[in-house]
Each structure stands twice: as structure tokens, then as C-alpha cells.
TORKOL-4160 file (C-alpha; in steps of 0.2 Angstrom, whole numbers, padded with zeros to 4 digits, m for minus):
350
<pt num="1" X="m0001" Y="0001" Z="0001"/>
<pt num="2" X="0006" Y="0017" Z="m0003"/>
<pt num="3" X="0011" Y="0028" Z="0010"/>
<pt num="4" X="0001" Y="0044" Z="0012"/>
<pt num="5" X="0009" Y="0061" Z="0016"/>
<pt num="6" X="0012" Y="0064" Z="0036"/>
<pt num="7" X="m0004" Y="0075" Z="0038"/>
<pt num="8" X="m0017" Y="0064" Z="0028"/>
<pt num="9" X="m0008" Y="0047" Z="0034"/>
<pt num="10" X="m0011" Y="0053" Z="0051"/>
<pt num="11" X="m0030" Y="0058" Z="0048"/>
<pt num="12" X="m0032" Y="0042" Z="0041"/>
<pt num="13" X="m0025" Y="0034" Z="0056"/>
<pt num="14" X="m0038" Y="0040" Z="0067"/>
<pt num="15" X="m0047" Y="0024" Z="0073"/>
<pt num="16" X="m0068" Y="0027" Z="0070"/>
<pt num="17" X="m0081" Y="0023" Z="0081"/>
<pt num="18" X="m0093" Y="0007" Z="0076"/>
<pt num="19" X="m0092" Y="0004" Z="0058"/>
<pt num="20" X="m0104" Y="0005" Z="0047"/>
<pt num="21" X="m0113" Y="m0011" Z="0043"/>
<pt num="22" X="m0108" Y="m0017" Z="0027"/>
<pt num="23" X="m0104" Y="m0032" Z="0016"/>
<pt num="24" X="m0089" Y="m0046" Z="0018"/>
<pt num="25" X="m0082" Y="m0049" Z="0003"/>
<pt num="26" X="m0068" Y="m0054" Z="m0007"/>
<pt num="27" X="m0059" Y="m0041" Z="m0019"/>
<pt num="28" X="m0068" Y="m0043" Z="m0036"/>
<pt num="29" X="m0056" Y="m0030" Z="m0045"/>
<pt num="30" X="m0051" Y="m0038" Z="m0061"/>
<pt num="31" X="m0073" Y="m0038" Z="m0062"/>
<pt num="32" X="m0073" Y="m0020" Z="m0058"/>
<pt num="33" X="m0061" Y="m0015" Z="m0071"/>
<pt num="34" X="m0068" Y="m0024" Z="m0085"/>
<pt num="35" X="m0082" Y="m0014" Z="m0082"/>
<pt num="36" X="m0076" Y="0003" Z="m0077"/>
<pt num="37" X="m0065" Y="0003" Z="m0093"/>
<pt num="38" X="m0076" Y="m0005" Z="m0106"/>
<pt num="39" X="m0078" Y="0007" Z="m0121"/>
<pt num="40" X="m0089" Y="m0004" Z="m0133"/>
<pt num="41" X="m0104" Y="0002" Z="m0145"/>
<pt num="42" X="m0116" Y="m0007" Z="m0131"/>
<pt num="43" X="m0108" Y="0000" Z="m0116"/>
<pt num="44" X="m0125" Y="0012" Z="m0112"/>
<pt num="45" X="m0139" Y="m0002" Z="m0115"/>
<pt num="46" X="m0127" Y="m0016" Z="m0104"/>
<pt num="47" X="m0124" Y="m0004" Z="m0091"/>
<pt num="48" X="m0141" Y="0001" Z="m0088"/>
<pt num="49" X="m0146" Y="m0018" Z="m0089"/>
<pt num="50" X="m0132" Y="m0024" Z="m0076"/>
<pt num="51" X="m0136" Y="m0010" Z="m0063"/>
<pt num="52" X="m0153" Y="m0012" Z="m0062"/>
<pt num="53" X="m0149" Y="m0030" Z="m0059"/>
<pt num="54" X="m0137" Y="m0023" Z="m0042"/>
<pt num="55" X="m0153" Y="m0013" Z="m0038"/>
<pt num="56" X="m0144" Y="0000" Z="m0026"/>
<pt num="57" X="m0126" Y="0008" Z="m0021"/>
<pt num="58" X="m0118" Y="0017" Z="m0008"/>
<pt num="59" X="m0112" Y="0034" Z="m0011"/>
<pt num="60" X="m0101" Y="0043" Z="0004"/>
<pt num="61" X="m0102" Y="0062" Z="m0001"/>
<pt num="62" X="m0100" Y="0079" Z="0009"/>
<pt num="63" X="m0111" Y="0087" Z="m0003"/>
<pt num="64" X="m0123" Y="0095" Z="0011"/>
<pt num="65" X="m0142" Y="0083" Z="0013"/>
<pt num="66" X="m0150" Y="0096" Z="0004"/>
<pt num="67" X="m0140" Y="0093" Z="m0010"/>
<pt num="68" X="m0136" Y="0075" Z="m0011"/>
<pt num="69" X="m0153" Y="0068" Z="m0007"/>
<pt num="70" X="m0161" Y="0078" Z="m0024"/>
<pt num="71" X="m0149" Y="0071" Z="m0033"/>
<pt num="72" X="m0149" Y="0053" Z="m0027"/>
<pt num="73" X="m0168" Y="0055" Z="m0030"/>
<pt num="74" X="m0166" Y="0061" Z="m0047"/>
<pt num="75" X="m0155" Y="0047" Z="m0051"/>
<pt num="76" X="m0168" Y="0035" Z="m0044"/>
<pt num="77" X="m0181" Y="0043" Z="m0053"/>
<pt num="78" X="m0172" Y="0040" Z="m0069"/>
<pt num="79" X="m0166" Y="0022" Z="m0066"/>
<pt num="80" X="m0173" Y="0016" Z="m0053"/>
<pt num="81" X="m0160" Y="0013" Z="m0045"/>
<pt num="82" X="m0159" Y="0017" Z="m0025"/>
<pt num="83" X="m0145" Y="0030" Z="m0021"/>
<pt num="84" X="m0140" Y="0025" Z="m0001"/>
<pt num="85" X="m0130" Y="0040" Z="0005"/>
<pt num="86" X="m0118" Y="0039" Z="0019"/>
<pt num="87" X="m0114" Y="0060" Z="0022"/>
<pt num="88" X="m0099" Y="0067" Z="0033"/>
<pt num="89" X="m0087" Y="0079" Z="0031"/>
<pt num="90" X="m0071" Y="0076" Z="0018"/>
<pt num="91" X="m0060" Y="0070" Z="0031"/>
<pt num="92" X="m0072" Y="0060" Z="0039"/>
<pt num="93" X="m0074" Y="0052" Z="0022"/>
<pt num="94" X="m0057" Y="0047" Z="0019"/>
<pt num="95" X="m0054" Y="0041" Z="0037"/>
<pt num="96" X="m0069" Y="0028" Z="0036"/>
<pt num="97" X="m0066" Y="0023" Z="0018"/>
<pt num="98" X="m0046" Y="0021" Z="0023"/>
<pt num="99" X="m0052" Y="0011" Z="0039"/>
<pt num="100" X="m0064" Y="0000" Z="0031"/>
<pt num="101" X="m0052" Y="m0005" Z="0016"/>
<pt num="102" X="m0040" Y="m0010" Z="0029"/>
<pt num="103" X="m0051" Y="m0022" Z="0037"/>
<pt num="104" X="m0057" Y="m0029" Z="0018"/>
<pt num="105" X="m0074" Y="m0023" Z="0022"/>
<pt num="106" X="m0079" Y="m0016" Z="0005"/>
<pt num="107" X="m0096" Y="m0004" Z="0009"/>
<pt num="108" X="m0094" Y="0010" Z="m0003"/>
<pt num="109" X="m0095" Y="0011" Z="m0022"/>
<pt num="110" X="m0094" Y="0028" Z="m0026"/>
<pt num="111" X="m0087" Y="0044" Z="m0017"/>
<pt num="112" X="m0090" Y="0064" Z="m0019"/>
<pt num="113" X="m0079" Y="0073" Z="m0010"/>
<pt num="114" X="m0063" Y="0086" Z="m0011"/>
<pt num="115" X="m0050" Y="0082" Z="m0024"/>
<pt num="116" X="m0035" Y="0081" Z="m0013"/>
<pt num="117" X="m0048" Y="0069" Z="m0004"/>
<pt num="118" X="m0051" Y="0058" Z="m0018"/>
<pt num="119" X="m0033" Y="0059" Z="m0023"/>
<pt num="120" X="m0030" Y="0052" Z="m0005"/>
<pt num="121" X="m0039" Y="0037" Z="m0008"/>
<pt num="122" X="m0033" Y="0035" Z="m0025"/>
<pt num="123" X="m0014" Y="0032" Z="m0015"/>
<pt num="124" X="m0022" Y="0021" Z="m0003"/>
<pt num="125" X="m0027" Y="0009" Z="m0020"/>
<pt num="126" X="m0048" Y="0010" Z="m0017"/>
<pt num="127" X="m0053" Y="0019" Z="m0033"/>
<pt num="128" X="m0054" Y="0012" Z="m0049"/>
<pt num="129" X="m0048" Y="0019" Z="m0064"/>
<pt num="130" X="m0064" Y="0022" Z="m0076"/>
<pt num="131" X="m0072" Y="0030" Z="m0094"/>
<pt num="132" X="m0084" Y="0040" Z="m0095"/>
<pt num="133" X="m0092" Y="0047" Z="m0111"/>
<pt num="134" X="m0094" Y="0064" Z="m0101"/>
<pt num="135" X="m0076" Y="0064" Z="m0100"/>
<pt num="136" X="m0075" Y="0075" Z="m0118"/>
<pt num="137" X="m0084" Y="0089" Z="m0109"/>
<pt num="138" X="m0072" Y="0091" Z="m0095"/>
<pt num="139" X="m0057" Y="0104" Z="m0094"/>
<pt num="140" X="m0042" Y="0096" Z="m0093"/>
<pt num="141" X="m0039" Y="0098" Z="m0076"/>
<pt num="142" X="m0053" Y="0089" Z="m0071"/>
<pt num="143" X="m0048" Y="0071" Z="m0077"/>
<pt num="144" X="m0030" Y="0067" Z="m0069"/>
<pt num="145" X="m0018" Y="0054" Z="m0079"/>
<pt num="146" X="m0023" Y="0040" Z="m0068"/>
<pt num="147" X="m0043" Y="0042" Z="m0070"/>
<pt num="148" X="m0047" Y="0035" Z="m0054"/>
<pt num="149" X="m0057" Y="0051" Z="m0050"/>
<pt num="150" X="m0065" Y="0067" Z="m0061"/>
<pt num="151" X="m0072" Y="0082" Z="m0055"/>
<pt num="152" X="m0089" Y="0085" Z="m0058"/>
<pt num="153" X="m0089" Y="0103" Z="m0048"/>
<pt num="154" X="m0080" Y="0118" Z="m0043"/>
<pt num="155" X="m0075" Y="0126" Z="m0026"/>
<pt num="156" X="m0076" Y="0143" Z="m0029"/>
<pt num="157" X="m0067" Y="0155" Z="m0015"/>
<pt num="158" X="m0074" Y="0173" Z="m0013"/>
<pt num="159" X="m0076" Y="0188" Z="0001"/>
<pt num="160" X="m0092" Y="0186" Z="0008"/>
<pt num="161" X="m0099" Y="0201" Z="0017"/>
<pt num="162" X="m0113" Y="0205" Z="0029"/>
<pt num="163" X="m0122" Y="0218" Z="0020"/>
<pt num="164" X="m0129" Y="0225" Z="0033"/>
<pt num="165" X="m0112" Y="0230" Z="0042"/>
<pt num="166" X="m0102" Y="0234" Z="0027"/>
<pt num="167" X="m0106" Y="0242" Z="0009"/>
<pt num="168" X="m0099" Y="0231" Z="m0006"/>
<pt num="169" X="m0094" Y="0248" Z="m0013"/>
<pt num="170" X="m0082" Y="0249" Z="0001"/>
<pt num="171" X="m0073" Y="0233" Z="m0001"/>
<pt num="172" X="m0056" Y="0232" Z="m0008"/>
<pt num="173" X="m0055" Y="0225" Z="m0026"/>
<pt num="174" X="m0040" Y="0214" Z="m0023"/>
<pt num="175" X="m0036" Y="0204" Z="m0005"/>
<pt num="176" X="m0020" Y="0213" Z="m0003"/>
<pt num="177" X="m0033" Y="0230" Z="0001"/>
<pt num="178" X="m0039" Y="0220" Z="0016"/>
<pt num="179" X="m0022" Y="0224" Z="0024"/>
<pt num="180" X="m0028" Y="0242" Z="0027"/>
<pt num="181" X="m0029" Y="0245" Z="0047"/>
<pt num="182" X="m0049" Y="0249" Z="0044"/>
<pt num="183" X="m0051" Y="0230" Z="0042"/>
<pt num="184" X="m0044" Y="0225" Z="0058"/>
<pt num="185" X="m0054" Y="0215" Z="0070"/>
<pt num="186" X="m0069" Y="0213" Z="0055"/>
<pt num="187" X="m0058" Y="0199" Z="0044"/>
<pt num="188" X="m0063" Y="0180" Z="0047"/>
<pt num="189" X="m0054" Y="0164" Z="0041"/>
<pt num="190" X="m0057" Y="0146" Z="0038"/>
<pt num="191" X="m0044" Y="0136" Z="0052"/>
<pt num="192" X="m0040" Y="0122" Z="0037"/>
<pt num="193" X="m0038" Y="0133" Z="0022"/>
<pt num="194" X="m0019" Y="0128" Z="0019"/>
<pt num="195" X="m0025" Y="0125" Z="0001"/>
<pt num="196" X="m0030" Y="0142" Z="m0001"/>
<pt num="197" X="m0016" Y="0148" Z="0004"/>
<pt num="198" X="m0005" Y="0136" Z="m0006"/>
<pt num="199" X="m0013" Y="0142" Z="m0023"/>
<pt num="200" X="m0015" Y="0160" Z="m0015"/>
<pt num="201" X="0004" Y="0159" Z="m0018"/>
<pt num="202" X="0007" Y="0152" Z="m0034"/>
<pt num="203" X="m0006" Y="0164" Z="m0042"/>
<pt num="204" X="0003" Y="0179" Z="m0031"/>
<pt num="205" X="0021" Y="0174" Z="m0034"/>
<pt num="206" X="0030" Y="0166" Z="m0018"/>
<pt num="207" X="0038" Y="0180" Z="m0010"/>
<pt num="208" X="0023" Y="0191" Z="m0013"/>
<pt num="209" X="0011" Y="0181" Z="m0007"/>
<pt num="210" X="0023" Y="0174" Z="0008"/>
<pt num="211" X="0022" Y="0194" Z="0012"/>
<pt num="212" X="0004" Y="0195" Z="0012"/>
<pt num="213" X="0001" Y="0181" Z="0022"/>
<pt num="214" X="0012" Y="0187" Z="0036"/>
<pt num="215" X="0004" Y="0205" Z="0036"/>
<pt num="216" X="m0013" Y="0197" Z="0035"/>
<pt num="217" X="m0009" Y="0186" Z="0052"/>
<pt num="218" X="m0003" Y="0202" Z="0058"/>
<pt num="219" X="m0022" Y="0208" Z="0056"/>
<pt num="220" X="m0026" Y="0195" Z="0069"/>
<pt num="221" X="m0042" Y="0187" Z="0058"/>
<pt num="222" X="m0055" Y="0178" Z="0069"/>
<pt num="223" X="m0051" Y="0161" Z="0061"/>
<pt num="224" X="m0064" Y="0147" Z="0063"/>
<pt num="225" X="m0067" Y="0127" Z="0061"/>
<pt num="226" X="m0079" Y="0124" Z="0046"/>
<pt num="227" X="m0085" Y="0133" Z="0029"/>
<pt num="228" X="m0103" Y="0132" Z="0034"/>
<pt num="229" X="m0100" Y="0140" Z="0052"/>
<pt num="230" X="m0090" Y="0155" Z="0044"/>
<pt num="231" X="m0104" Y="0158" Z="0032"/>
<pt num="232" X="m0116" Y="0157" Z="0045"/>
<pt num="233" X="m0107" Y="0168" Z="0057"/>
<pt num="234" X="m0104" Y="0182" Z="0042"/>
<pt num="235" X="m0124" Y="0183" Z="0038"/>
<pt num="236" X="m0127" Y="0184" Z="0057"/>
<pt num="237" X="m0114" Y="0198" Z="0058"/>
<pt num="238" X="m0104" Y="0192" Z="0071"/>
<pt num="239" X="m0087" Y="0191" Z="0058"/>
<pt num="240" X="m0091" Y="0206" Z="0045"/>
<pt num="241" X="m0081" Y="0197" Z="0032"/>
<pt num="242" X="m0077" Y="0181" Z="0027"/>
<pt num="243" X="m0059" Y="0180" Z="0015"/>
<pt num="244" X="m0062" Y="0161" Z="0011"/>
<pt num="245" X="m0080" Y="0159" Z="0008"/>
<pt num="246" X="m0087" Y="0144" Z="m0001"/>
<pt num="247" X="m0097" Y="0154" Z="m0014"/>
<pt num="248" X="m0110" Y="0140" Z="m0013"/>
<pt num="249" X="m0114" Y="0143" Z="0006"/>
<pt num="250" X="m0117" Y="0162" Z="0003"/>
<pt num="251" X="m0126" Y="0160" Z="m0010"/>
<pt num="252" X="m0135" Y="0146" Z="m0002"/>
<pt num="253" X="m0138" Y="0158" Z="0015"/>
<pt num="254" X="m0143" Y="0174" Z="0002"/>
<pt num="255" X="m0158" Y="0163" Z="m0005"/>
<pt num="256" X="m0163" Y="0159" Z="0011"/>
<pt num="257" X="m0164" Y="0180" Z="0015"/>
<pt num="258" X="m0148" Y="0181" Z="0025"/>
<pt num="259" X="m0139" Y="0197" Z="0023"/>
<pt num="260" X="m0122" Y="0190" Z="0015"/>
<pt num="261" X="m0118" Y="0193" Z="m0002"/>
<pt num="262" X="m0102" Y="0189" Z="m0010"/>
<pt num="263" X="m0088" Y="0196" Z="m0022"/>
<pt num="264" X="m0074" Y="0186" Z="m0033"/>
<pt num="265" X="m0058" Y="0197" Z="m0028"/>
<pt num="266" X="m0043" Y="0194" Z="m0037"/>
<pt num="267" X="m0034" Y="0182" Z="m0038"/>
<pt num="268" X="m0050" Y="0168" Z="m0039"/>
<pt num="269" X="m0044" Y="0152" Z="m0030"/>
<pt num="270" X="m0054" Y="0137" Z="m0035"/>
<pt num="271" X="m0053" Y="0120" Z="m0030"/>
<pt num="272" X="m0058" Y="0103" Z="m0040"/>
<pt num="273" X="m0072" Y="0092" Z="m0032"/>
<pt num="274" X="m0074" Y="0076" Z="m0039"/>
<pt num="275" X="m0082" Y="0060" Z="m0039"/>
<pt num="276" X="m0074" Y="0042" Z="m0040"/>
<pt num="277" X="m0079" Y="0022" Z="m0042"/>
<pt num="278" X="m0071" Y="0012" Z="m0028"/>
<pt num="279" X="m0061" Y="m0002" Z="m0034"/>
<pt num="280" X="m0070" Y="m0014" Z="m0025"/>
<pt num="281" X="m0086" Y="m0010" Z="m0028"/>
<pt num="282" X="m0096" Y="m0021" Z="m0023"/>
<pt num="283" X="m0111" Y="m0013" Z="m0037"/>
<pt num="284" X="m0097" Y="m0009" Z="m0049"/>
<pt num="285" X="m0111" Y="m0006" Z="m0063"/>
<pt num="286" X="m0124" Y="0006" Z="m0052"/>
<pt num="287" X="m0106" Y="0016" Z="m0046"/>
<pt num="288" X="m0101" Y="0018" Z="m0065"/>
<pt num="289" X="m0119" Y="0023" Z="m0070"/>
<pt num="290" X="m0121" Y="0035" Z="m0057"/>
<pt num="291" X="m0103" Y="0042" Z="m0061"/>
<pt num="292" X="m0111" Y="0045" Z="m0080"/>
<pt num="293" X="m0125" Y="0054" Z="m0072"/>
<pt num="294" X="m0116" Y="0067" Z="m0062"/>
<pt num="295" X="m0104" Y="0071" Z="m0074"/>
<pt num="296" X="m0119" Y="0071" Z="m0088"/>
<pt num="297" X="m0124" Y="0087" Z="m0094"/>
<pt num="298" X="m0142" Y="0082" Z="m0082"/>
<pt num="299" X="m0132" Y="0080" Z="m0068"/>
<pt num="300" X="m0121" Y="0095" Z="m0071"/>
<pt num="301" X="m0137" Y="0104" Z="m0073"/>
<pt num="302" X="m0143" Y="0099" Z="m0057"/>
<pt num="303" X="m0128" Y="0103" Z="m0046"/>
<pt num="304" X="m0130" Y="0121" Z="m0056"/>
<pt num="305" X="m0147" Y="0125" Z="m0052"/>
<pt num="306" X="m0141" Y="0121" Z="m0032"/>
<pt num="307" X="m0131" Y="0133" Z="m0031"/>
<pt num="308" X="m0114" Y="0122" Z="m0036"/>
<pt num="309" X="m0101" Y="0127" Z="m0050"/>
<pt num="310" X="m0102" Y="0112" Z="m0062"/>
<pt num="311" X="m0088" Y="0108" Z="m0070"/>
<pt num="312" X="m0093" Y="0102" Z="m0088"/>
<pt num="313" X="m0091" Y="0115" Z="m0103"/>
<pt num="314" X="m0110" Y="0109" Z="m0109"/>
<pt num="315" X="m0116" Y="0120" Z="m0094"/>
<pt num="316" X="m0114" Y="0137" Z="m0093"/>
<pt num="317" X="m0113" Y="0147" Z="m0077"/>
<pt num="318" X="m0106" Y="0164" Z="m0069"/>
<pt num="319" X="m0091" Y="0155" Z="m0067"/>
<pt num="320" X="m0089" Y="0150" Z="m0085"/>
<pt num="321" X="m0079" Y="0164" Z="m0092"/>
<pt num="322" X="m0070" Y="0167" Z="m0074"/>
<pt num="323" X="m0051" Y="0168" Z="m0072"/>
<pt num="324" X="m0047" Y="0157" Z="m0059"/>
<pt num="325" X="m0030" Y="0148" Z="m0052"/>
<pt num="326" X="m0035" Y="0128" Z="m0048"/>
<pt num="327" X="m0028" Y="0122" Z="m0032"/>
<pt num="328" X="m0019" Y="0104" Z="m0036"/>
<pt num="329" X="m0025" Y="0091" Z="m0029"/>
<pt num="330" X="m0010" Y="0079" Z="m0029"/>
<pt num="331" X="0002" Y="0094" Z="m0023"/>
<pt num="332" X="m0009" Y="0097" Z="m0010"/>
<pt num="333" X="m0003" Y="0081" Z="m0003"/>
<pt num="334" X="0014" Y="0082" Z="m0010"/>
<pt num="335" X="0017" Y="0098" Z="0001"/>
<pt num="336" X="0002" Y="0094" Z="0015"/>
<pt num="337" X="0015" Y="0094" Z="0029"/>
<pt num="338" X="0024" Y="0112" Z="0024"/>
<pt num="339" X="0006" Y="0122" Z="0019"/>
<pt num="340" X="m0002" Y="0115" Z="0036"/>
<pt num="341" X="0014" Y="0121" Z="0046"/>
<pt num="342" X="0014" Y="0138" Z="0037"/>
<pt num="343" X="m0003" Y="0140" Z="0039"/>
<pt num="344" X="m0005" Y="0135" Z="0059"/>
<pt num="345" X="0010" Y="0145" Z="0063"/>
<pt num="346" X="0004" Y="0161" Z="0053"/>
<pt num="347" X="m0016" Y="0160" Z="0059"/>
<pt num="348" X="m0022" Y="0146" Z="0070"/>
<pt num="349" X="m0007" Y="0146" Z="0084"/>
<pt num="350" X="m0008" Y="0162" Z="0091"/>
């Protein structure tokens, strides 16, 4: 088994509580590989026939229930195949999948979460390389060379602000504008956003980016754990401005009537979210059919309608023409110890 970078390896080593009831089965990797990589002319009817025979699939996802449930229901309605969902934050998904895999308890069929976490599962030999006709609709960053995951959506980081406390016209036009002393005590960050920092240094250049981060730390930002929590605190006015807000969280709260809005500032940072199929899936045909569905224009449109940013070039959204720096999932893992150390020293261990 390949070794994960230390930060992810430690995360995976944490013992889980009561294991999820699942299937104790011998690996069926050779059969699954044949299923996942088949490109014959009869691929679609053959896949559907066998998926219906399997009847169900288990999805591990970090998508909120307000999004994962409608997505699963749309798939069930179209194909008559049940989608069982286990939802948790991305790091918990990695923990559970790795623990189950090491115990040879193969429960999940599909996983949908942050791309760095999918890359971690790939390095743990838990994902299968697969083919989808919808890969052709995806930009180059969306499908790594090993094809063990594909990006179905993006998370775009933006600046969210409480519209009762801060006027849009008063916001700086770049992140560096928040170094003005008048913003001290008004800024919030999410406690685990070292990958955002690493991409900012790529976009700004190492020297300029490092200087910005050090000066930002001197502003003593309010650091909170949880992107949804940070967005909610902005909406409540407890944190006037959040610099590392997921655009989807701000959009959702705004749609619910919250006094929150957001802007994309230069440099715009985005992170791929991705979907993968289990190497040892007990329902490989259903798993692949679900991945196809999520990557198809139909599935991508559903994600867009829920405020997510689909990666498919077939779906137009407000982010389609936006210039952004994409976080590199492999790079996040390879240098995780470096970025975690720098982030914690600057913003967390104060």
C-alpha cells in the first residue's frame, strides 16, 4: 500500500467508532476493472441492464443533504436504482474509507468529495480507474492521468460580507486591500484553508504571496473551523467579512434571505471537487452509471441549479468565463506538511 503524506496519513489512522454495517466480500477488482474501462458500442444498455440487476449503490459524499438527496432522488427516478447515502465532512470520509479498506470491508461504491481527498483514496489503492463518455466535456484539470477520479464541480473561494454591516462599494478590489488597518478585527478565515494559501502563493508569486500572508496574520483574523459555520457567522454579523468563503455557502444563505453577499476578488482561487468509483465496489455497474449521471449535462445542470459550480463545459454558469487559479490536488498532498505547518503558525497557533 502506498504511503500518504504525513498530514493525511495521520488523519486516516484515527480509529473510527462503530463501523458502518457493510459487506464482507472478497475483492472483485478484475471484474470491476472490466466494467469501468469498457468502451464498446453497447456500453450504455449493457451498463444499465447490469446496474438494474444490482439494484442499489452506496454513496459517500460531503455534499450537504439539501443537495445530495435531490441528486440521488433524480438518479433513482430516472433508473429505478436506489442510492444509499452516507454524508460526512471530507476528512471523515477518508478516515472511514481507509479504515474499512484496511479491514477488507468494502462498503462504498461511489465517493464524491474534495479532489485532494479523492487523490488520497487513490493513493490508498481504493479507487478504480474508469472511463466515462462525459470526460470529453471536462476541462484538462478535471481528469488526472490515472483516471481514478473526475472533477464534477468546483468550489470557488470568495469574499463574503454582511450586507447590513459592510457596503459592497467599500470592499477592496483585491485581497491585499484588506491589509488596510480599518479592516482589523473585521476579517474571518476558515481554520483549515492551507490549500487556499498554497494556491494564493502560486497566483501571487512566492515572495509577494508570503508577504501578504504574513501581513494578513498581523491583522489577527477571526479563525473558525467549518466553512458553513464561517458563512453563517458572516450572515449573522458576528464576522463582518470572510475571506475564504465557499461561494455556494454564501449563495445558499442569501437565497434564504440572509444579509450576506459575496464577491470574487483577484486572485480567484478554485478547488476541484470530484467523483470516483470504488476499486472493490459491490455494485460496480450502478456505481459507474451514477458517475456517468453526475458528469452528464443532466447531472451537471442539477448541481448548477443548487448553487454549485459544475465543471462540464456544456453547462454555462457565472464561473464559465472567470479566470481562476485551480488548486492542484496532488500538490496539496505532496506538500501537505509544509502548508499545514505554515498555515498553523500564521493563523491558528496564536
